[in-house]
N, C-alpha and C positions, 0 to 999 in steps of 0.2 A: 547598394544592395544591402539587403536585410539577410538574417540567418535563422532559421526555426527547426523545430524538432517535432518529428512525426514519430509518434508514440504506436504501438502496439499493445493492447492489453486485451484482457480476458480469456474465455475458455478459445476463442480463435485468433489469437494475438501470431502463433507461427503460420497458419493458413493464411492470414492476412498479408504477412510478410512475404510469403511465396507470391501470392498475388500481385504484389507490387513489382517482385521479381520477374513475371511472368508479363506483364501489362504494361510496367513503367509508369503505372497510375496510384496515386495516395488517394483514399476517400476518407472523408469527413461527415459524421451523421449528426455535426451540430452546429446551430447558427451561432454559436455563444465563443467560438474560436475566429481567429485573426484571419481564416483561409483566403478570404478576397483579398487580403492585401499582400499577397505572394506576387511577387513577379518571376519572368525570366531572366535567368543569371543569379536568383537567390542561392543560397546554399542552404542544406538541411542535414539534419543526422536523424539516423532511424535509432531509436530506443525501444527495446524489449522488456517490458515490465517482469522483474523478477532475475533479469540477467545484466540489464545495461545497455549500454551504447553498443550496437553491433554494425553500422554503417554509415555510410554518407550520401551524397546525391545532391544534385542541382536540379531548380525549378525549371522547367523549359516552356512551359505556358502557365499563364494566370487561369485561376480555377473559375471551373465552370459546370454545368448542370450534367451529373455521369450520363452515360449513356443506359438504355433500356435493359442491356446485358450486363451484368457484371457479378465477379464472382466475389465479391466482398462480402463477410460476414460481420454483422452487428445488430443489436437488438433493433436500432432504429434504420431504416432506410438511408441510404448515402442521399448527402443533398449538395457535397459537392467533389469535383475528381480534380487533383492538383497532377498535370504529368510530370514527370522526371525523366532526367536523363544521368549520363556520367555515374552511374550508382557503382559502389562498390563497398564489399564488407570488410571489416577489420579482423586481420589474423585472428583474434580472440575479444569476446564483448569487454567492455572496460565497465566495469560495474561500479556504483558510487556509494561509498558510506556516508551517511548523510550525518553530520556534527549534531552533538545532545543540545547544542544552545541555541537552536532555530535553523530556519532555512539557509541554505548556503546562500551567501552575498551575491555569487554569480549564476549558482544554476539554481535558482528559486522557482524551477518551472515543476517541481515533483508534484506540488499539491493539486494540479491542475492536469497532468499527464494521465491520471487515472480515469479523466471522464471526456474531458474535450478531444484530446489526441492530436493536437497541433496547436501549438504555441511558439512565440518567439522566444529567441535565444540572444545576449548581447554578446559580440564579438569579442569580451575578454572570454566567456562563458564557450563560444565555440571554440576557440584557440586553446582553453583549457582541457577540453576532451581531446583535441587532436594533439596535444602536448603527454596526454598520458598514452595515447594510440604509438607516437615514437617513442616514447619510454619503453614500451614492451614489443616494439617491432626491431627486428636488426634493419641495419642501413639500407642492405641490398635487396632488402623483401620488398614486395611491392603487393598492397591491398588485394584480395581476390575483388577481380571485375564481374559486378551481378549483371551489366547492362546486356538483354538479348545480341547475340551474336549478328553483325549487321550486313546488307548482300554484299554479295562477292565484289559488285563493282564498287564498293565504297570501303577505302581503308579502315580497319579497326582505329577507334582511338585509344591510343595510349595513354595512360595515366601516369602521373609522375611517381617517383617512388614517395612513401610517406615521409620519408626524412627531409625531402623539398618543401613538405608542406610548411605555410606561412606558421610556426609554434612561437610560441615563447621561448627565450633560452635559460629563463629561472629552472631551477630543480624542481623535480616533484616533490610535493613534500606530504607526506605518509599519516595517514590520523596515530594517534598515540596507542599503544597496546596494553592494555591492562594485565599484571599478573594475577593469575586467580590465587596463588599462594597468600598474596598481600591483601586478598578481601579485608583480613580483620584489622591491618594495623595500617592500612593506606590514609593518611590524612594530606596529601599536598592537593589533591582534589576533593569536591566536595561531591560524594555519592550518598544516596539514601537508599534505604529498603521500606518499600512500599508495602500497606495491609490491602486486603483485599475489600471493593467499596470505598477506598478512602477517599477519593475526591467527592466520591457520590452522597455519601454521607454527610462529610464536610460542607458542602454545596448546601445539601436540604437542610441541615442544622440551620444554617447562615439564612436561607430564606424564608425558614419558618419563624426564627426570631424576627428578624425584621419586620414579616406581615403581621407578626402577633402584636409586636409595640404599636403598628399601623392600625389595628383592630381595636386595641386599649383606648388608645387616642380618640379614633373615631368616636367609640363607644361613650367616651367622656365627654366630649361637645356635641352628642347627638347627632352625628353625621353619619343616618342609617346607610346611605349608599355606598358612602366610603368603607362602612364597616363590614357590609356585604360584599364588598369586591374583596378586601383584605382575608376575609373567612375563606372565599372562593382560591386565593392564592397559597393560604396554609394548606388547605386541604390537596391543591394540586401539587407544592412541594410535598409533601407526604405520600402522594400518590405514585410521584415518578422518581425523583431523587433520592429519598429515604426508602421507598419499596424495593428500587432499582441496587442500592445499595447493599442493601439486607440480603438480595437475591445473590450478589456478587461475593456477600460474607459466605453462605451456603455453599457455593460451587468453589470458595477457596479452602473450605473444609475437606469437600470430598477430596479435592485435588493435593489435599496432604498426605493421603493415602500413598501417593507414587513417592513419597519420599524411599518408601521401605524398598522400591525398585530404582532407585537409582537414577531419579530424574529431577530437574531444575525446575522451579515454577517464578513466574514472575505475575505480580498483581498489579492492577491499575498503572499499568506503563504506558508514560508517555512519550509520545512519536511525534519528533519535530514537524509542525505544520499540520497535523491531522488529529490532534487530540488524544487520548486516553484508550488503548486498548486494555480489555478487560481481565484477560488472562493470557498468558502463552507459555507454554511446555516444552521444553527441550528434554530429549532423552533417546536412548539406543533405538526404540521404535519409532521415532519421526520428530518433527518439530511441528507445534501445531497453535493455531492462533485461534482464541476462543472469545465468542463476541455473548454476552448474558444478557438475557431477556425475563422480567418478571411477570409477564401476564398471565393470565389464569384462562381456562379453557380449553378447547379441541382445537391442535393446530393440524392442518393439513395443506398440500401441496397440489394445484392444477396450473398447468402450462405456464411453469417459471414464476409461480408466483403464489405466495405463502398468503394463507387465511386463518383467522382465529374464529371459531363457531359461525363459520360460513362469512365472515365478512373480512374486507382487507386490512390488511394490517395497518395500513395508511402509510408509515417510512418505509423505506424499500430496506428492511434488514438483512437481506443479500447482499446489496450493494456495500452497505456500510461494513459486513464483516469482510468481505474482498478488498475495502480500502486498505484496512488494518492488515491482510494478510500480505497483499504486494509492497506495502512497505517492508514488511519484516523479510520478505524474499531479497528485495534490495537490500538491506543491513546484511544477512546472513551468507548473502549468495546462494542460498540454498533453498529447496523445496519447501514449503510450509502449507501445511493442511488448515482449510479453514473449517469451523465449527461453530454453527450457530445454535446457544444451549438456552432452553426454557425451563427453568428451576421451578416454575410452579404449574405448569399445562402439561396435559396429556399429547404426546406427539403420535400422530395414528400411522404406525407402519413405519418403515425404515425409510425413512425421507431423504433424497438428496435431491437438492434444489439449485440448478443453475450450478452445479459444481462443489455447493457448500454441503456439508452432513449438518443436519439438522436433529439433534437429539434431546430427551430426556435427561436429568441431573442424573438418575440412576443408572444410566447407559453410558456415561462419559468415560468413568475409568477403564471400564471394562474395554471401549472404544478405541484409547489409548494403548493399551498394551497389547490388542490384538491387531495393530498397526502390523503391514507387510512390510515399511520401510526400513532399513537398518542402519545405523551409525556406530562407529567405533567411539570409545571412551574419550580420544583425545580429538574427535570431530564435534564431539558434543561441547566438550571443554573451549573450545577454540570459538564455538557459537554463542557460548555464555560469555566469553571474553568480549567477543564483537558485538554483542546487545549491552553490554554494560558500560561500553567505552561510549555507544550511538546515544544512549539515553539517559546515563546518568545515575543508574539504580542497578543496586544489586539483585541477585535472586532473591525473592523474597521468603523462598523455601528450597532447602539443599538434601541432598540424598543423607541418609542417617549413616553416621560412622561405622 
């Protein structure tokens, strides 16, 4: 028998979870998942992006092509349908805090959960989740049964108490908590404070230097084709990495204005298994994930897609922004608003594309200050602690004393 994770992500995550509850069928829209390997009797965990693990089920039939009528919402039509049974909800969601030093050795599924939606999890990882469920559930409490009521002629299936599930007897280990008061003096662990554009500028300078040396060598030996190739690489590094780093620096300077309003700002924040998020803002009007782009031109949106000067952006900037946002929601166990920022482009109108706010640089501070979300100061400081512990980075900017 195998164990699986069935993930619910995106704007329709909650609707799709209810769809499984009604129809006892999980749908997969990608062929890049091991959906066809699921067999009857396999165990599955339900994972809600931004919340954590919310329930469990058992695979009742092998994956097959979905029927014509489904109420599953996704960007691409479902390719596979996996029937499930013995569904049950956990009494409360089980959030997962990702360690700062890389993917969890057991729950390493998270980098794929945001795209494929269905993936394998080892026995140890499955039991680790159930152990957390048991630790937060009274021994006499039974998880809520999600399976639709069976016909009267059939007795309902009784679920075992959570305490009787096969879980490890080891105590639950909690991630360490960093005290904000010790930010300036803590030396037991290695923490750093990162500058806006730090990674992009460093990478761009390294590539520029490398290909400049290659260009000089090719010129010395008369290798014209190699010389031209090196010149193109130098220009590409300047156009992408250096230009992107400069754009992040400009955004960092703009976000510095928020210090006077009591905000904490993280720049160039590394997230395990994902890469770097350009900027994260935590304050009393909300938590924000900001992805910066240095493109020039006129930005427009139509049918859920962005265009620059009427042409496709190539890469899916909206998906990139959501990936960082989902990870931050998991770390903070709180709502995080995604923002896609163009530092050098004209953004036509008030664009909201697939749930992501698209802004020019001049609108950024006002957008954050005018948010309707509200957090008290202790909640903000707790979020700063959690993010510092998860990433190993201090806030790049803190409120003025």
